[in-house]
C-alpha positions in Angstrom: 0.0 0.0 0.0 1.7 3.2 -1.2 -0.8 5.9 -0.4 -1.7 6.5 3.2 -4.3 8.9 4.6 -5.6 10.1 7.9 -7.9 7.1 8.3 -4.9 4.7 8.2 -3.5 6.5 11.3 -6.9 6.5 13.0 -7.4 2.8 12.4 -3.9 1.9 13.6 -4.4 3.9 16.8 -7.7 2.2 17.5 -6.2 -1.3 16.8 -3.4 -0.5 19.2 -5.7 0.9 21.9 -8.6 -1.5 21.5 -7.3 -4.7 20.0 -10.4 -6.4 21.3 -12.6 -4.6 18.7 -13.0 -5.1 15.0 -12.4 -1.6 13.7 -12.6 -2.6 10.0 -15.8 -0.6 9.4 -13.8 2.5 10.0 -11.7 1.7 7.0 -14.7 2.4 4.7 -17.1 4.6 6.6 -14.5 7.1 8.0 -13.4 7.6 4.5 -17.0 8.1 3.3 -17.5 10.6 6.1 -14.4 12.5 5.2 -15.3 12.5 1.5 -18.8 13.8 2.5 -17.2 16.8 4.1 -15.1 17.5 1.0 -18.3 17.2 -1.1 -20.2 19.5 1.2 -17.4 22.1 0.8 -17.4 21.7 -3.0 -21.2 22.1 -3.1 -21.1 25.2 -1.0 -18.3 26.8 -3.2 -20.3 26.0 -6.4 -23.5 27.4 -5.0 -22.0 30.4 -3.3 -20.7 31.6 -6.7 -24.4 31.8 -7.8 -25.8 33.3 -4.6 -27.5 30.0 -3.6 -27.6 28.1 -0.4 -27.5 24.2 -0.7 -31.1 23.9 0.3 -32.1 26.5 -2.4 -30.2 24.4 -5.0 -32.0 21.3 -3.9 -35.4 22.8 -4.4 -34.5 24.5 -7.7 -32.9 21.3 -8.9 -35.9 19.2 -8.1 -38.0 21.6 -10.2 -35.4 21.7 -13.0 -35.3 17.9 -13.2 -39.0 17.8 -13.9 -38.6 19.3 -17.4 -40.9 21.8 -18.8 -42.9 23.5 -17.3 -40.5 22.9 -14.3 -43.3 22.7 -11.8 -44.2 20.5 -8.8 -46.8 20.7 -6.0 -45.4 21.8 -2.7 -46.3 18.3 -1.4 -44.2 16.6 -4.1 -41.3 19.1 -3.4 -41.2 18.1 0.3 -41.2 14.4 -0.7 -38.2 14.8 -3.0 -36.3 17.1 -0.6 -37.2 15.2 2.6 -38.2 18.2 4.6 -41.4 19.0 6.6 -44.3 21.0 5.2 -43.5 24.0 7.4 -39.9 24.0 6.2 -41.0 23.7 2.6 -43.4 26.6 2.9 -40.7 28.7 4.3 -38.3 27.7 1.5 -40.8 28.4 -1.2 -41.5 31.8 0.3 -37.8 32.7 0.4 -37.2 31.4 -3.1 -40.3 33.3 -4.4 -39.0 36.5 -2.7 -35.7 36.1 -4.6 -37.6 35.7 -7.9 -36.4 32.1 -8.4 -39.8 30.4 -8.2 -43.4 31.4 -8.3 -46.7 29.9 -7.1 -49.3 29.3 -9.7 -52.7 27.7 -9.7 -52.7 24.1 -10.8 -54.4 24.0 -14.2 -55.8 20.6 -13.4 -57.1 21.5 -10.0 -57.9 25.2 -9.3 -57.8 24.5 -5.5 -54.1 23.4 -5.7 -50.9 25.4 -6.2 -47.9 24.4 -8.1 -44.4 25.8 -7.6 -42.8 26.8 -10.9 -39.2 27.6 -11.7 -38.7 31.1 -13.1 -36.3 31.8 -16.0 -33.8 33.3 -13.4 -34.2 30.2 -11.2 -33.6 27.9 -14.2 -30.5 29.9 -15.2 -29.2 30.0 -11.6 -29.6 26.2 -11.0 -28.1 25.3 -14.5 -25.0 27.5 -13.8 -24.6 26.1 -10.3 -24.9 22.5 -11.5 -22.3 23.2 -14.2 -19.9 24.5 -11.5 -20.8 21.7 -9.1 -20.0 19.0 -11.7 -16.6 20.6 -12.4 -15.8 20.4 -8.6 -17.0 16.8 -8.5 -15.0 15.8 -11.5 -11.9 17.3 -9.8 -12.6 15.2 -6.7 -12.9 12.0 -8.8 -10.0 12.8 -11.1 -7.6 10.4 -9.2 -9.8 7.4 -10.1 -10.0 6.0 -13.7 -13.4 5.8 -15.2 -13.8 2.1 -14.6 -12.9 2.5 -10.9 -15.5 5.3 -10.7 -18.1 2.9 -12.2 -17.2 0.2 -9.7 -17.3 2.6 -6.8 -20.7 3.9 -7.9 -22.0 0.3 -8.0 -20.6 -0.5 -4.6 -22.0 2.6 -3.0 -25.4 1.9 -4.6 -25.4 -1.5 -3.0 -24.6 0.1 0.3 -27.2 3.0 0.1 -30.1 1.3 -1.7 -31.5 -0.3 1.5 -31.7 3.1 3.2 -33.4 4.6 0.2 -36.1 1.9 0.0 -36.6 2.1 3.8 -37.4 5.8 3.7 -39.0 6.1 0.3 
């Protein structure tokens, strides 16, 4: 093993101090945790450039992924962003105040409202996504494409049970 990282030192220390414990999970999950911190920083940098908070990007991206007319009900938005209805109402209010979304009557049910992405919101989320993907490509640059594919498959196997349990 030629490349060492902070987790190697952490695992060695625990093995020395607690030889009675199997600390093997730390080999994977401490690295995942550290990577998550780096990803969070990359997200924040990409979004800050476009005057967006991570939660704003999440809502705008959910709308953008819907395709034209880039609209969802508030209920569907809270399902895809995993927040409470009170939180979603607050987020929609704040995004509407920034001119990134607007509330419109649902054409199929006049009693319901849909949240629709404005042109500015679409431009902002598209630009932020472009920057985010550049940051993420930089993070993954050390891995050849086939290793990235293998890693994606392994992580999918690890995370899928959590997604089905909550969704």
